[in-house]
Every structure is written in structure tokens, then in C-alpha cells.
C-alpha positions in Angstrom: 45.8 183.3 100.9 47.9 185.2 103.4 45.4 187.2 105.4 48.0 189.6 106.9 49.4 190.5 103.5 45.8 190.9 102.0 44.7 193.4 104.8 47.9 195.4 104.9 48.2 195.7 101.1 44.5 196.4 100.7 44.5 199.1 103.3 47.6 200.8 101.9 46.1 200.4 98.4 42.9 202.1 99.6 45.0 205.0 101.0 46.9 205.3 97.7 43.7 205.1 95.7 42.2 207.9 97.7 45.1 210.3 97.3 45.8 209.5 93.7 42.1 209.9 93.0 42.1 213.3 94.7 45.1 214.3 92.6 43.6 213.1 89.3 39.9 213.9 89.8 40.0 216.6 92.4 42.9 218.6 91.0 43.9 217.6 87.5 40.5 216.9 86.0 38.2 219.0 88.4 36.9 221.3 85.7 37.0 218.7 82.9 34.8 216.2 84.6 32.3 218.9 85.7 31.9 219.8 82.1 31.5 216.2 80.9 28.2 215.4 82.5 25.3 214.3 80.4 21.9 216.1 80.2 21.4 215.8 84.0 21.9 218.9 86.0 23.7 219.3 89.4 25.4 215.9 89.0 28.9 216.9 90.3 29.3 217.8 93.9 31.4 220.9 94.7 34.4 220.6 96.9 32.5 221.6 100.0 29.7 219.2 99.2 31.9 216.1 98.9 31.0 213.2 101.2 34.6 212.2 102.1 33.7 209.1 104.2 32.0 207.6 101.2 34.9 208.4 98.9 37.3 206.9 101.5 35.2 203.8 101.7 35.1 203.4 97.9 38.8 203.8 97.8 39.2 201.2 100.5 37.1 198.7 98.6 39.1 199.3 95.4 42.3 198.7 97.3 40.9 195.5 98.9 39.6 194.3 95.5 43.0 194.7 93.9 44.7 193.1 97.0 42.3 190.1 96.7 43.1 189.7 93.0 46.8 190.0 93.6 46.7 187.5 96.4 45.0 184.9 94.2 47.3 185.7 91.3 50.5 185.9 93.5 51.3 189.4 92.3 54.4 190.5 94.3 56.2 193.2 92.3 55.6 196.8 91.4 55.7 196.1 87.7 53.2 193.2 87.7 51.1 195.2 90.2 50.9 198.1 87.8 50.0 196.0 84.8 47.4 193.9 86.6 46.0 197.0 88.4 45.6 198.7 85.1 43.9 195.8 83.5 41.6 195.0 86.4 40.9 198.7 86.9 40.0 199.2 83.3 37.7 196.2 83.2 35.9 197.2 86.5 35.6 200.9 85.5 34.5 200.1 81.9 31.8 197.8 83.3 30.6 200.5 85.6 30.9 203.5 83.2 29.2 201.8 80.2 26.4 200.6 82.3 26.0 204.1 83.8 26.1 205.6 80.4 23.4 203.3 79.1 21.1 203.8 82.1 21.6 207.4 83.2 22.6 210.9 82.2 25.5 210.9 84.6 28.0 211.9 81.9 28.4 212.1 78.2 30.6 209.9 76.0 33.5 212.3 76.4 33.2 212.1 80.2 33.0 208.3 80.0 36.3 208.1 78.0 38.0 210.6 80.3 36.9 208.7 83.4 38.0 205.4 81.8 41.5 206.6 81.1 41.8 208.5 84.5 40.4 205.5 86.5 42.7 203.1 84.7 45.8 205.3 85.5 44.6 205.5 89.1 44.3 201.8 89.5 47.6 201.2 87.8 49.3 203.4 90.4 47.3 201.7 93.2 48.3 198.3 91.8 51.9 199.3 91.8 51.7 200.3 95.4 50.0 197.0 96.4 52.6 195.1 94.4 55.3 197.0 96.3 53.7 196.2 99.7 53.3 192.6 98.7 57.0 192.4 97.8 57.9 193.7 101.3 55.3 191.8 103.4 56.0 188.2 104.5 
């Protein structure tokens, strides 16, 4: 595995994941996700209560996760990055969301399905960015 390519694409993937996540969850679905919580109260943080270092770290780890998968699978194009990013993202998010749904009142089934679709789209875009970086990094 090319360590330089892994770190560069993983870091850029993390940045893309953060900003795409903000656009999807923070802007497009802000009200929808807040109304899709389960029976728990005060689950969603308001914009001023967000812990941004934690969100950035989570985005970085998702970028590094996809970069690692791409390095092992030799993913070096935007198209293959988008497809593999969507599939890997769907599987990771589905595992997390269904486990959370079964063990907590974090969100209802509607929220789970919205998060699964939004997260898959987010990781497809992140995967495309990582694929692009991989195609340009030697």
C-alpha cells in the first residue's frame, strides 16, 4: 500500500466528508432529521451546541476508512470511487443505524431510512473525491 497516497486521499476524503455532511445534514436535512428522532427527547444538538472537533474527527476517520479500502482494492478513478464509496458507506451506515435502532431511541424508522440514504450519498461523493485524488497521486 502506498502510504503517501493513503494519507493524502484519506485527509482530503475527510475534508470532503465534513463539508458534504454539513451540506446534507446541516442544511438540506436539518429540520427533517430533528423531527425523525425516536421517543428520546433532546437527542439532536442545535447548531450552537455542535461539537465540531468531534464531527471533524468522525469525518476524518470515514475518509481514512474509504482511503484504506481503496488502497487495498486499487480504486483510482472517480467512477469506481463513487460506486465503492456508496457500497462501503451503505454497509457501514446500515450496520451502525440498524444496531442503534435496535438498542436505543435515537431515531425512528423514518429517520433511519433517511440517514441511510443521506449517508450513502455522502460517502459516494467522498469516494468520488478519494478516487480522483488517487488518480492524480503517484
